[in-house]
mmCIF file as Biopython writes it, N, C-alpha, C and O atoms, coordinates in Angstrom:
data_model
#
loop_
_atom_site.group_PDB
_atom_site.id
_atom_site.type_symbol
_atom_site.label_atom_id
_atom_site.label_alt_id
_atom_site.label_comp_id
_atom_site.label_asym_id
_atom_site.label_entity_id
_atom_site.label_seq_id
_atom_site.pdbx_PDB_ins_code
_atom_site.Cartn_x
_atom_site.Cartn_y
_atom_site.Cartn_z
_atom_site.occupancy
_atom_site.B_iso_or_equiv
_atom_site.auth_seq_id
_atom_site.auth_asym_id
_atom_site.pdbx_PDB_model_num
ATOM 1   N N  . MET A ? 1  ? 0.842   -1.199  0.000  1.0 0.0 1  A 1 
ATOM 2   C CA . MET A ? 1  ? 0.000   0.000   0.000  1.0 0.0 1  A 1 
ATOM 3   C C  . MET A ? 1  ? 0.876   1.248   0.000  1.0 0.0 1  A 1 
ATOM 4   O O  . MET A ? 1  ? 1.414   1.640   1.035  1.0 0.0 1  A 1 
ATOM 5   N N  . ASN A ? 2  ? 1.010   1.856   -1.146 1.0 0.0 2  A 1 
ATOM 6   C CA . ASN A ? 2  ? 1.843   3.052   -1.247 1.0 0.0 2  A 1 
ATOM 7   C C  . ASN A ? 2  ? 1.004   4.307   -1.415 1.0 0.0 2  A 1 
ATOM 8   O O  . ASN A ? 2  ? 1.426   5.254   -2.079 1.0 0.0 2  A 1 
ATOM 9   N N  . ILE A ? 3  ? -0.181  4.320   -0.819 1.0 0.0 3  A 1 
ATOM 10  C CA . ILE A ? 3  ? -1.071  5.475   -0.939 1.0 0.0 3  A 1 
ATOM 11  C C  . ILE A ? 3  ? -0.550  6.653   -0.124 1.0 0.0 3  A 1 
ATOM 12  O O  . ILE A ? 3  ? -0.469  7.774   -0.624 1.0 0.0 3  A 1 
ATOM 13  N N  . LEU A ? 4  ? -0.199  6.396   1.128  1.0 0.0 4  A 1 
ATOM 14  C CA . LEU A ? 4  ? 0.204   7.490   2.020  1.0 0.0 4  A 1 
ATOM 15  C C  . LEU A ? 4  ? 1.455   8.245   1.586  1.0 0.0 4  A 1 
ATOM 16  O O  . LEU A ? 4  ? 1.442   9.476   1.574  1.0 0.0 4  A 1 
ATOM 17  N N  . PRO A ? 5  ? 2.536   7.553   1.229  1.0 0.0 5  A 1 
ATOM 18  C CA . PRO A ? 5  ? 3.726   8.317   0.837  1.0 0.0 5  A 1 
ATOM 19  C C  . PRO A ? 5  ? 3.453   9.267   -0.326 1.0 0.0 5  A 1 
ATOM 20  O O  . PRO A ? 5  ? 4.024   10.357  -0.378 1.0 0.0 5  A 1 
ATOM 21  N N  . LEU A ? 6  ? 2.584   8.868   -1.262 1.0 0.0 6  A 1 
ATOM 22  C CA . LEU A ? 6  ? 2.249   9.746   -2.381 1.0 0.0 6  A 1 
ATOM 23  C C  . LEU A ? 6  ? 1.493   10.975  -1.892 1.0 0.0 6  A 1 
ATOM 24  O O  . LEU A ? 6  ? 1.764   12.090  -2.337 1.0 0.0 6  A 1 
ATOM 25  N N  . GLN A ? 7  ? 0.545   10.775  -0.977 1.0 0.0 7  A 1 
ATOM 26  C CA . GLN A ? 7  ? -0.208  11.905  -0.444 1.0 0.0 7  A 1 
ATOM 27  C C  . GLN A ? 7  ? 0.692   12.820  0.373  1.0 0.0 7  A 1 
ATOM 28  O O  . GLN A ? 7  ? 0.576   14.043  0.294  1.0 0.0 7  A 1 
ATOM 29  N N  . LEU A ? 8  ? 1.583   12.234  1.152  1.0 0.0 8  A 1 
ATOM 30  C CA . LEU A ? 8  ? 2.461   13.042  1.992  1.0 0.0 8  A 1 
ATOM 31  C C  . LEU A ? 8  ? 3.422   13.874  1.155  1.0 0.0 8  A 1 
ATOM 32  O O  . LEU A ? 8  ? 3.828   14.961  1.568  1.0 0.0 8  A 1 
ATOM 33  N N  . ALA A ? 9  ? 3.784   13.371  -0.014 1.0 0.0 9  A 1 
ATOM 34  C CA . ALA A ? 9  ? 4.711   14.101  -0.873 1.0 0.0 9  A 1 
ATOM 35  C C  . ALA A ? 9  ? 4.055   15.347  -1.459 1.0 0.0 9  A 1 
ATOM 36  O O  . ALA A ? 9  ? 4.749   16.246  -1.934 1.0 0.0 9  A 1 
ATOM 37  N N  . ASN A ? 10 ? 2.730   15.409  -1.429 1.0 0.0 10 A 1 
ATOM 38  C CA . ASN A ? 10 ? 2.025   16.525  -2.052 1.0 0.0 10 A 1 
ATOM 39  C C  . ASN A ? 10 ? 1.863   17.755  -1.168 1.0 0.0 10 A 1 
ATOM 40  O O  . ASN A ? 10 ? 1.575   18.835  -1.682 1.0 0.0 10 A 1 
ATOM 41  N N  . PHE A ? 11 ? 2.038   17.628  0.135  1.0 0.0 11 A 1 
ATOM 42  C CA . PHE A ? 11 ? 1.826   18.816  0.965  1.0 0.0 11 A 1 
ATOM 43  C C  . PHE A ? 11 ? 3.109   19.629  1.092  1.0 0.0 11 A 1 
ATOM 44  O O  . PHE A ? 11 ? 4.214   19.087  1.095  1.0 0.0 11 A 1 
ATOM 45  N N  . ASP A ? 12 ? 2.934   20.940  1.197  1.0 0.0 12 A 1 
ATOM 46  C CA . ASP A ? 12 ? 4.079   21.851  1.312  1.0 0.0 12 A 1 
ATOM 47  C C  . ASP A ? 12 ? 4.646   21.802  2.714  1.0 0.0 12 A 1 
ATOM 48  O O  . ASP A ? 12 ? 3.908   21.855  3.697  1.0 0.0 12 A 1 
ATOM 49  N N  . MET A ? 13 ? 5.955   21.701  2.798  1.0 0.0 13 A 1 
ATOM 50  C CA . MET A ? 13 ? 6.613   21.722  4.101  1.0 0.0 13 A 1 
ATOM 51  C C  . MET A ? 13 ? 6.518   23.140  4.667  1.0 0.0 13 A 1 
ATOM 52  O O  . MET A ? 13 ? 6.757   24.104  3.940  1.0 0.0 13 A 1 
ATOM 53  N N  . PRO A ? 14 ? 6.176   23.283  5.940  1.0 0.0 14 A 1 
ATOM 54  C CA . PRO A ? 14 ? 6.095   24.624  6.529  1.0 0.0 14 A 1 
ATOM 55  C C  . PRO A ? 14 ? 7.462   25.309  6.513  1.0 0.0 14 A 1 
ATOM 56  O O  . PRO A ? 14 ? 8.475   24.693  6.845  1.0 0.0 14 A 1 
ATOM 57  N N  . LYS A ? 15 ? 7.483   26.571  6.131  1.0 0.0 15 A 1 
ATOM 58  C CA . LYS A ? 15 ? 8.738   27.327  6.071  1.0 0.0 15 A 1 
ATOM 59  C C  . LYS A ? 15 ? 8.943   28.044  7.405  1.0 0.0 15 A 1 
ATOM 60  O O  . LYS A ? 15 ? 8.559   29.203  7.563  1.0 0.0 15 A 1 
ATOM 61  N N  . ILE A ? 16 ? 9.548   27.347  8.354  1.0 0.0 16 A 1 
ATOM 62  C CA . ILE A ? 16 ? 9.721   27.882  9.704  1.0 0.0 16 A 1 
ATOM 63  C C  . ILE A ? 16 ? 11.177  27.705  10.112 1.0 0.0 16 A 1 
ATOM 64  O O  . ILE A ? 16 ? 11.777  26.659  9.862  1.0 0.0 16 A 1 
ATOM 65  N N  . GLU A ? 17 ? 11.740  28.726  10.738 1.0 0.0 17 A 1 
ATOM 66  C CA . GLU A ? 17 ? 13.145  28.665  11.148 1.0 0.0 17 A 1 
ATOM 67  C C  . GLU A ? 17 ? 13.359  27.698  12.314 1.0 0.0 17 A 1 
ATOM 68  O O  . GLU A ? 17 ? 14.333  26.946  12.342 1.0 0.0 17 A 1 
ATOM 69  N N  . ASN A ? 18 ? 12.439  27.733  13.265 1.0 0.0 18 A 1 
ATOM 70  C CA . ASN A ? 18 ? 12.562  26.897  14.454 1.0 0.0 18 A 1 
ATOM 71  C C  . ASN A ? 18 ? 12.327  25.426  14.084 1.0 0.0 18 A 1 
ATOM 72  O O  . ASN A ? 18 ? 11.225  25.048  13.686 1.0 0.0 18 A 1 
ATOM 73  N N  . LYS A ? 19 ? 13.372  24.602  14.220 1.0 0.0 19 A 1 
ATOM 74  C CA . LYS A ? 19 ? 13.273  23.200  13.790 1.0 0.0 19 A 1 
ATOM 75  C C  . LYS A ? 19 ? 12.274  22.393  14.620 1.0 0.0 19 A 1 
ATOM 76  O O  . LYS A ? 19 ? 11.579  21.531  14.083 1.0 0.0 19 A 1 
ATOM 77  N N  . GLU A ? 20 ? 12.200  22.666  15.916 1.0 0.0 20 A 1 
ATOM 78  C CA . GLU A ? 20 ? 11.244  21.930  16.757 1.0 0.0 20 A 1 
ATOM 79  C C  . GLU A ? 20 ? 9.810   22.242  16.341 1.0 0.0 20 A 1 
ATOM 80  O O  . GLU A ? 20 ? 8.966   21.349  16.265 1.0 0.0 20 A 1 
ATOM 81  N N  . GLU A ? 21 ? 9.547   23.516  16.074 1.0 0.0 21 A 1 
ATOM 82  C CA . GLU A ? 21 ? 8.210   23.928  15.650 1.0 0.0 21 A 1 
ATOM 83  C C  . GLU A ? 21 ? 7.889   23.303  14.288 1.0 0.0 21 A 1 
ATOM 84  O O  . GLU A ? 21 ? 6.773   22.841  14.050 1.0 0.0 21 A 1 
ATOM 85  N N  . ASN A ? 22 ? 8.880   23.299  13.409 1.0 0.0 22 A 1 
ATOM 86  C CA . ASN A ? 22 ? 8.729   22.703  12.087 1.0 0.0 22 A 1 
ATOM 87  C C  . ASN A ? 22 ? 8.409   21.216  12.212 1.0 0.0 22 A 1 
ATOM 88  O O  . ASN A ? 22 ? 7.521   20.705  11.530 1.0 0.0 22 A 1 
ATOM 89  N N  . LYS A ? 23 ? 9.136   20.532  13.085 1.0 0.0 23 A 1 
ATOM 90  C CA . LYS A ? 23 ? 8.946   19.098  13.291 1.0 0.0 23 A 1 
ATOM 91  C C  . LYS A ? 23 ? 7.527   18.810  13.789 1.0 0.0 23 A 1 
ATOM 92  O O  . LYS A ? 23 ? 6.885   17.863  13.334 1.0 0.0 23 A 1 
ATOM 93  N N  . LEU A ? 24 ? 7.039   19.635  14.730 1.0 0.0 24 A 1 
ATOM 94  C CA . LEU A ? 24 ? 5.688   19.446  15.258 1.0 0.0 24 A 1 
ATOM 95  C C  . LEU A ? 24 ? 4.634   19.645  14.178 1.0 0.0 24 A 1 
ATOM 96  O O  . LEU A ? 24 ? 3.668   18.886  14.099 1.0 0.0 24 A 1 
ATOM 97  N N  . LYS A ? 25 ? 4.821   20.668  13.345 1.0 0.0 25 A 1 
ATOM 98  C CA . LYS A ? 25 ? 3.848   20.919  12.274 1.0 0.0 25 A 1 
ATOM 99  C C  . LYS A ? 25 ? 3.821   19.770  11.274 1.0 0.0 25 A 1 
ATOM 100 O O  . LYS A ? 25 ? 2.754   19.371  10.808 1.0 0.0 25 A 1 
ATOM 101 N N  . VAL A ? 26 ? 4.991   19.244  10.949 1.0 0.0 26 A 1 
ATOM 102 C CA . VAL A ? 26 ? 5.062   18.114  10.020 1.0 0.0 26 A 1 
ATOM 103 C C  . VAL A ? 26 ? 4.400   16.890  10.638 1.0 0.0 26 A 1 
ATOM 104 O O  . VAL A ? 26 ? 3.662   16.175  9.962  1.0 0.0 26 A 1 
ATOM 105 N N  . GLN A ? 27 ? 4.662   16.645  11.928 1.0 0.0 27 A 1 
ATOM 106 C CA . GLN A ? 27 ? 4.041   15.499  12.602 1.0 0.0 27 A 1 
ATOM 107 C C  . GLN A ? 27 ? 2.523   15.627  12.635 1.0 0.0 27 A 1 
ATOM 108 O O  . GLN A ? 27 ? 1.816   14.638  12.440 1.0 0.0 27 A 1 
ATOM 109 N N  . LYS A ? 28 ? 2.010   16.843  12.880 1.0 0.0 28 A 1 
ATOM 110 C CA . LYS A ? 28 ? 0.557   17.053  12.888 1.0 0.0 28 A 1 
ATOM 111 C C  . LYS A ? 28 ? -0.025  16.750  11.513 1.0 0.0 28 A 1 
ATOM 112 O O  . LYS A ? 28 ? -1.084  16.132  11.398 1.0 0.0 28 A 1 
ATOM 113 N N  . LYS A ? 29 ? 0.681   17.194  10.466 1.0 0.0 29 A 1 
ATOM 114 C CA . LYS A ? 29 ? 0.212   16.955  9.106  1.0 0.0 29 A 1 
ATOM 115 C C  . LYS A ? 29 ? 0.210   15.456  8.796  1.0 0.0 29 A 1 
ATOM 116 O O  . LYS A ? 29 ? -0.719  14.947  8.169  1.0 0.0 29 A 1 
ATOM 117 N N  . ILE A ? 30 ? 1.257   14.756  9.240  1.0 0.0 30 A 1 
ATOM 118 C CA . ILE A ? 30 ? 1.346   13.307  9.030  1.0 0.0 30 A 1 
ATOM 119 C C  . ILE A ? 30 ? 0.198   12.603  9.747  1.0 0.0 30 A 1 
ATOM 120 O O  . ILE A ? 30 ? -0.428  11.702  9.187  1.0 0.0 30 A 1 
ATOM 121 N N  . HIS A ? 31 ? -0.082  13.014  10.993 1.0 0.0 31 A 1 
ATOM 122 C CA . HIS A ? 31 ? -1.180  12.398  11.743 1.0 0.0 31 A 1 
ATOM 123 C C  . HIS A ? 31 ? -2.526  12.675  11.084 1.0 0.0 31 A 1 
ATOM 124 O O  . HIS A ? 31 ? -3.419  11.828  11.124 1.0 0.0 31 A 1 
ATOM 125 N N  . PHE A ? 32 ? -2.683  13.859  10.477 1.0 0.0 32 A 1 
ATOM 126 C CA . PHE A ? 32 ? -3.904  14.166  9.737  1.0 0.0 32 A 1 
ATOM 127 C C  . PHE A ? 32 ? -4.094  13.153  8.602  1.0 0.0 32 A 1 
ATOM 128 O O  . PHE A ? 32 ? -5.185  12.613  8.419  1.0 0.0 32 A 1 
ATOM 129 N N  . TYR A ? 33 ? -3.021  12.902  7.843  1.0 0.0 33 A 1 
ATOM 130 C CA . TYR A ? 33 ? -3.119  11.947  6.741  1.0 0.0 33 A 1 
ATOM 131 C C  . TYR A ? 33 ? -3.325  10.519  7.234  1.0 0.0 33 A 1 
ATOM 132 O O  . TYR A ? 33 ? -4.052  9.746   6.611  1.0 0.0 33 A 1 
ATOM 133 N N  . ILE A ? 34 ? -2.688  10.164  8.353  1.0 0.0 34 A 1 
ATOM 134 C CA . ILE A ? 34 ? -2.892  8.825   8.925  1.0 0.0 34 A 1 
ATOM 135 C C  . ILE A ? 34 ? -4.359  8.647   9.303  1.0 0.0 34 A 1 
ATOM 136 O O  . ILE A ? 34 ? -4.965  7.626   8.978  1.0 0.0 34 A 1 
ATOM 137 N N  . ASN A ? 35 ? -4.932  9.636   9.988  1.0 0.0 35 A 1 
ATOM 138 C CA . ASN A ? 35 ? -6.335  9.545   10.406 1.0 0.0 35 A 1 
ATOM 139 C C  . ASN A ? 35 ? -7.271  9.475   9.207  1.0 0.0 35 A 1 
ATOM 140 O O  . ASN A ? 35 ? -8.236  8.711   9.213  1.0 0.0 35 A 1 
ATOM 141 N N  . ARG A ? 36 ? -6.986  10.277  8.173  1.0 0.0 36 A 1 
ATOM 142 C CA . ARG A ? 36 ? -7.814  10.254  6.973  1.0 0.0 36 A 1 
ATOM 143 C C  . ARG A ? 36 ? -7.721  8.891   6.289  1.0 0.0 36 A 1 
ATOM 144 O O  . ARG A ? 36 ? -8.726  8.320   5.864  1.0 0.0 36 A 1 
ATOM 145 N N  . PHE A ? 37 ? -6.495  8.387   6.196  1.0 0.0 37 A 1 
ATOM 146 C CA . PHE A ? 37 ? -6.275  7.078   5.582  1.0 0.0 37 A 1 
ATOM 147 C C  . PHE A ? 37 ? -7.007  5.980   6.356  1.0 0.0 37 A 1 
ATOM 148 O O  . PHE A ? 37 ? -7.645  5.113   5.759  1.0 0.0 37 A 1 
ATOM 149 N N  . LEU A ? 38 ? -6.910  6.023   7.695  1.0 0.0 38 A 1 
ATOM 150 C CA . LEU A ? 38 ? -7.578  5.006   8.514  1.0 0.0 38 A 1 
ATOM 151 C C  . LEU A ? 38 ? -9.090  5.062   8.363  1.0 0.0 38 A 1 
ATOM 152 O O  . LEU A ? 38 ? -9.742  4.020   8.306  1.0 0.0 38 A 1 
ATOM 153 N N  . SER A ? 39 ? -9.655  6.260   8.298  1.0 0.0 39 A 1 
ATOM 154 C CA . SER A ? 39 ? -11.108 6.354   8.168  1.0 0.0 39 A 1 
ATOM 155 C C  . SER A ? 39 ? -11.566 5.797   6.820  1.0 0.0 39 A 1 
ATOM 156 O O  . SER A ? 39 ? -12.605 5.141   6.740  1.0 0.0 39 A 1 
ATOM 157 N N  . ILE A ? 40 ? -10.792 6.057   5.758  1.0 0.0 40 A 1 
ATOM 158 C CA . ILE A ? 40 ? -11.121 5.493   4.445  1.0 0.0 40 A 1 
ATOM 159 C C  . ILE A ? 40 ? -10.977 3.973   4.482  1.0 0.0 40 A 1 
ATOM 160 O O  . ILE A ? 40 ? -11.818 3.241   3.961  1.0 0.0 40 A 1 
ATOM 161 N N  . LEU A ? 41 ? -9.900  3.519   5.105  1.0 0.0 41 A 1 
ATOM 162 C CA . LEU A ? 41 ? -9.631  2.086   5.191  1.0 0.0 41 A 1 
ATOM 163 C C  . LEU A ? 41 ? -10.736 1.359   5.949  1.0 0.0 41 A 1 
ATOM 164 O O  . LEU A ? 41 ? -11.206 0.307   5.517  1.0 0.0 41 A 1 
ATOM 165 N N  . ARG A ? 42 ? -11.145 1.924   7.079  1.0 0.0 42 A 1 
ATOM 166 C CA . ARG A ? 42 ? -12.193 1.290   7.884  1.0 0.0 42 A 1 
ATOM 167 C C  . ARG A ? 42 ? -13.522 1.267   7.144  1.0 0.0 42 A 1 
ATOM 168 O O  . ARG A ? 42 ? -14.304 0.327   7.285  1.0 0.0 42 A 1 
ATOM 169 N N  . ALA A ? 43 ? -13.771 2.308   6.352  1.0 0.0 43 A 1 
ATOM 170 C CA . ALA A ? 43 ? -15.048 2.397   5.649  1.0 0.0 43 A 1 
ATOM 171 C C  . ALA A ? 43 ? -15.113 1.472   4.435  1.0 0.0 43 A 1 
ATOM 172 O O  . ALA A ? 43 ? -16.200 1.039   4.049  1.0 0.0 43 A 1 
ATOM 173 N N  . THR A ? 44 ? -13.973 1.166   3.831  1.0 0.0 44 A 1 
ATOM 174 C CA . THR A ? 44 ? -14.007 0.436   2.560  1.0 0.0 44 A 1 
ATOM 175 C C  . THR A ? 44 ? -13.425 -0.967  2.616  1.0 0.0 44 A 1 
ATOM 176 O O  . THR A ? 44 ? -13.709 -1.780  1.737  1.0 0.0 44 A 1 
ATOM 177 N N  . TRP A ? 45 ? -12.625 -1.270  3.619  1.0 0.0 45 A 1 
ATOM 178 C CA . TRP A ? 45 ? -11.906 -2.546  3.611  1.0 0.0 45 A 1 
ATOM 179 C C  . TRP A ? 45 ? -12.138 -3.289  4.906  1.0 0.0 45 A 1 
ATOM 180 O O  . TRP A ? 45 ? -11.791 -2.801  5.981  1.0 0.0 45 A 1 
ATOM 181 N N  . MET A ? 46 ? -12.728 -4.476  4.806  1.0 0.0 46 A 1 
ATOM 182 C CA . MET A ? 46 ? -12.957 -5.290  5.991  1.0 0.0 46 A 1 
ATOM 183 C C  . MET A ? 46 ? -11.870 -6.353  6.068  1.0 0.0 46 A 1 
ATOM 184 O O  . MET A ? 46 ? -11.549 -7.011  5.078  1.0 0.0 46 A 1 
ATOM 185 N N  . SER A ? 47 ? -11.320 -6.505  7.247  1.0 0.0 47 A 1 
ATOM 186 C CA . SER A ? 47 ? -10.251 -7.478  7.405  1.0 0.0 47 A 1 
ATOM 187 C C  . SER A ? 47 ? -10.355 -8.126  8.771  1.0 0.0 47 A 1 
ATOM 188 O O  . SER A ? 47 ? -10.829 -7.513  9.727  1.0 0.0 47 A 1 
ATOM 189 N N  . HIS A ? 48 ? -9.912  -9.363  8.855  1.0 0.0 48 A 1 
ATOM 190 C CA . HIS A ? 48 ? -9.902  -10.040 10.154 1.0 0.0 48 A 1 
ATOM 191 C C  . HIS A ? 48 ? -8.773  -9.492  11.015 1.0 0.0 48 A 1 
ATOM 192 O O  . HIS A ? 48 ? -8.787  -9.639  12.237 1.0 0.0 48 A 1 
ATOM 193 N N  . ARG A ? 49 ? -7.793  -8.859  10.369 1.0 0.0 49 A 1 
ATOM 194 C CA . ARG A ? 49 ? -6.637  -8.347  11.092 1.0 0.0 49 A 1 
ATOM 195 C C  . ARG A ? 49 ? -6.898  -6.916  11.552 1.0 0.0 49 A 1 
ATOM 196 O O  . ARG A ? 49 ? -7.326  -6.069  10.768 1.0 0.0 49 A 1 
ATOM 197 N N  . ARG A ? 50 ? -6.643  -6.665  12.797 1.0 0.0 50 A 1 
ATOM 198 C CA . ARG A ? 50 ? -6.889  -5.329  13.345 1.0 0.0 50 A 1 
ATOM 199 C C  . ARG A ? 50 ? -5.789  -4.364  12.906 1.0 0.0 50 A 1 
ATOM 200 O O  . ARG A ? 50 ? -4.600  -4.656  13.034 1.0 0.0 50 A 1 
ATOM 201 N N  . ILE A ? 51 ? -6.205  -3.221  12.393 1.0 0.0 51 A 1 
ATOM 202 C CA . ILE A ? 51 ? -5.246  -2.204  11.959 1.0 0.0 51 A 1 
ATOM 203 C C  . ILE A ? 51 ? -5.240  -1.099  13.006 1.0 0.0 51 A 1 
ATOM 204 O O  . ILE A ? 51 ? -6.288  -0.537  13.326 1.0 0.0 51 A 1 
ATOM 205 N N  . THR A ? 52 ? -4.091  -0.793  13.528 1.0 0.0 52 A 1 
ATOM 206 C CA . THR A ? 52 ? -3.999  0.206   14.586 1.0 0.0 52 A 1 
ATOM 207 C C  . THR A ? 52 ? -3.152  1.377   14.138 1.0 0.0 52 A 1 
ATOM 208 O O  . THR A ? 52 ? -2.355  1.273   13.206 1.0 0.0 52 A 1 
ATOM 209 N N  . MET A ? 53 ? -3.338  2.484   14.814 1.0 0.0 53 A 1 
ATOM 210 C CA . MET A ? 53 ? -2.558  3.692   14.561 1.0 0.0 53 A 1 
ATOM 211 C C  . MET A ? 53 ? -1.068  3.396   14.736 1.0 0.0 53 A 1 
ATOM 212 O O  . MET A ? 53 ? -0.240  3.881   13.965 1.0 0.0 53 A 1 
ATOM 213 N N  . LYS A ? 54 ? -0.735  2.606   15.744 1.0 0.0 54 A 1 
ATOM 214 C CA . LYS A ? 54 ? 0.675   2.317   16.034 1.0 0.0 54 A 1 
ATOM 215 C C  . LYS A ? 54 ? 1.339   1.577   14.874 1.0 0.0 54 A 1 
ATOM 216 O O  . LYS A ? 54 ? 2.454   1.915   14.477 1.0 0.0 54 A 1 
ATOM 217 N N  . ASN A ? 55 ? 0.656   0.571   14.331 1.0 0.0 55 A 1 
ATOM 218 C CA . ASN A ? 55 ? 1.224   -0.190  13.212 1.0 0.0 55 A 1 
ATOM 219 C C  . ASN A ? 55 ? 1.535   0.707   12.026 1.0 0.0 55 A 1 
ATOM 220 O O  . ASN A ? 55 ? 2.615   0.623   11.441 1.0 0.0 55 A 1 
ATOM 221 N N  . ILE A ? 56 ? 0.588   1.564   11.674 1.0 0.0 56 A 1 
ATOM 222 C CA . ILE A ? 56 ? 0.783   2.425   10.507 1.0 0.0 56 A 1 
ATOM 223 C C  . ILE A ? 56 ? 1.819   3.500   10.805 1.0 0.0 56 A 1 
ATOM 224 O O  . ILE A ? 56 ? 2.604   3.858   9.927  1.0 0.0 56 A 1 
ATOM 225 N N  . THR A ? 57 ? 1.835   4.021   12.029 1.0 0.0 57 A 1 
ATOM 226 C CA . THR A ? 57 ? 2.823   5.041   12.389 1.0 0.0 57 A 1 
ATOM 227 C C  . THR A ? 57 ? 4.233   4.478   12.283 1.0 0.0 57 A 1 
ATOM 228 O O  . THR A ? 57 ? 5.133   5.153   11.783 1.0 0.0 57 A 1 
ATOM 229 N N  . VAL A ? 58 ? 4.431   3.254   12.746 1.0 0.0 58 A 1 
ATOM 230 C CA . VAL A ? 58 ? 5.753   2.621   12.670 1.0 0.0 58 A 1 
ATOM 231 C C  . VAL A ? 58 ? 6.168   2.452   11.215 1.0 0.0 58 A 1 
ATOM 232 O O  . VAL A ? 58 ? 7.323   2.699   10.866 1.0 0.0 58 A 1 
ATOM 233 N N  . GLN A ? 59 ? 5.236   2.032   10.365 1.0 0.0 59 A 1 
ATOM 234 C CA . GLN A ? 59 ? 5.551   1.880   8.945  1.0 0.0 59 A 1 
ATOM 235 C C  . GLN A ? 59 ? 5.870   3.227   8.307  1.0 0.0 59 A 1 
ATOM 236 O O  . GLN A ? 59 ? 6.774   3.329   7.479  1.0 0.0 59 A 1 
ATOM 237 N N  . LEU A ? 60 ? 5.127   4.255   8.694  1.0 0.0 60 A 1 
ATOM 238 C CA . LEU A ? 60 ? 5.333   5.589   8.117  1.0 0.0 60 A 1 
ATOM 239 C C  . LEU A ? 60 ? 6.673   6.183   8.516  1.0 0.0 60 A 1 
ATOM 240 O O  . LEU A ? 60 ? 7.295   6.901   7.733  1.0 0.0 60 A 1 
ATOM 241 N N  . GLU A ? 61 ? 7.120   5.886   9.728  1.0 0.0 61 A 1 
ATOM 242 C CA . GLU A ? 61 ? 8.382   6.454   10.194 1.0 0.0 61 A 1 
ATOM 243 C C  . GLU A ? 61 ? 9.545   6.020   9.314  1.0 0.0 61 A 1 
ATOM 244 O O  . GLU A ? 61 ? 10.559  6.714   9.240  1.0 0.0 61 A 1 
ATOM 245 N N  . GLU A ? 62 ? 9.407   4.879   8.648  1.0 0.0 62 A 1 
ATOM 246 C CA . GLU A ? 62 ? 10.444  4.451   7.718  1.0 0.0 62 A 1 
ATOM 247 C C  . GLU A ? 62 ? 10.429  5.317   6.459  1.0 0.0 62 A 1 
ATOM 248 O O  . GLU A ? 62 ? 11.472  5.534   5.843  1.0 0.0 62 A 1 
ATOM 249 N N  . PHE A ? 63 ? 9.249   5.811   6.076  1.0 0.0 63 A 1 
ATOM 250 C CA . PHE A ? 63 ? 9.117   6.647   4.882  1.0 0.0 63 A 1 
ATOM 251 C C  . PHE A ? 63 ? 9.444   8.112   5.160  1.0 0.0 63 A 1 
ATOM 252 O O  . PHE A ? 63 ? 10.182  8.754   4.412  1.0 0.0 63 A 1 
ATOM 253 N N  . VAL A ? 64 ? 8.881   8.624   6.251  1.0 0.0 64 A 1 
ATOM 254 C CA . VAL A ? 64 ? 8.962   10.057  6.527  1.0 0.0 64 A 1 
ATOM 255 C C  . VAL A ? 64 ? 9.825   10.280  7.755  1.0 0.0 64 A 1 
ATOM 256 O O  . VAL A ? 64 ? 9.448   9.905   8.865  1.0 0.0 64 A 1 
ATOM 257 N N  . TYR A ? 65 ? 10.967  10.881  7.558  1.0 0.0 65 A 1 
ATOM 258 C CA . TYR A ? 65 ? 11.883  11.127  8.665  1.0 0.0 65 A 1 
ATOM 259 C C  . TYR A ? 65 ? 12.335  12.578  8.609  1.0 0.0 65 A 1 
ATOM 260 O O  . TYR A ? 65 ? 12.926  13.015  7.621  1.0 0.0 65 A 1 
ATOM 261 N N  . VAL A ? 66 ? 12.059  13.317  9.664  1.0 0.0 66 A 1 
ATOM 262 C CA . VAL A ? 66 ? 12.463  14.723  9.710  1.0 0.0 66 A 1 
ATOM 263 C C  . VAL A ? 66 ? 13.875  14.779  10.281 1.0 0.0 66 A 1 
ATOM 264 O O  . VAL A ? 66 ? 14.097  14.482  11.455 1.0 0.0 66 A 1 
ATOM 265 N N  . GLU A ? 67 ? 14.815  15.160  9.441  1.0 0.0 67 A 1 
ATOM 266 C CA . GLU A ? 67 ? 16.217  15.177  9.859  1.0 0.0 67 A 1 
ATOM 267 C C  . GLU A ? 67 ? 16.532  16.380  10.720 1.0 0.0 67 A 1 
ATOM 268 O O  . GLU A ? 67 ? 16.059  17.488  10.466 1.0 0.0 67 A 1 
ATOM 269 N N  . GLU A ? 68 ? 17.333  16.148  11.737 1.0 0.0 68 A 1 
ATOM 270 C CA . GLU A ? 68 ? 17.815  17.235  12.577 1.0 0.0 68 A 1 
ATOM 271 C C  . GLU A ? 68 ? 19.276  17.473  12.254 1.0 0.0 68 A 1 
ATOM 272 O O  . GLU A ? 68 ? 20.059  16.528  12.162 1.0 0.0 68 A 1 
ATOM 273 N N  . ASP A ? 69 ? 19.643  18.732  12.083 1.0 0.0 69 A 1 
ATOM 274 C CA . ASP A ? 69 ? 21.051  19.060  11.784 1.0 0.0 69 A 1 
ATOM 275 C C  . ASP A ? 69 ? 21.868  19.108  13.050 1.0 0.0 69 A 1 
ATOM 276 O O  . ASP A ? 69 ? 23.070  19.368  13.000 1.0 0.0 69 A 1 
#
């Protein structure tokens, strides 16, 4: 399922000098997409396997990593 990385690539990164503030804004945006993805997934796909926020967050962290200098 490569839906999320494509969606995440489309949003503009906030132009903020403070790296901590920037990191928080990016994380909020990522969580917005995770929640949207989960709601679509729950509405359209039935599975015997439980899908949790933690599972998807762990997978996403491999894709989206905010580097600190």
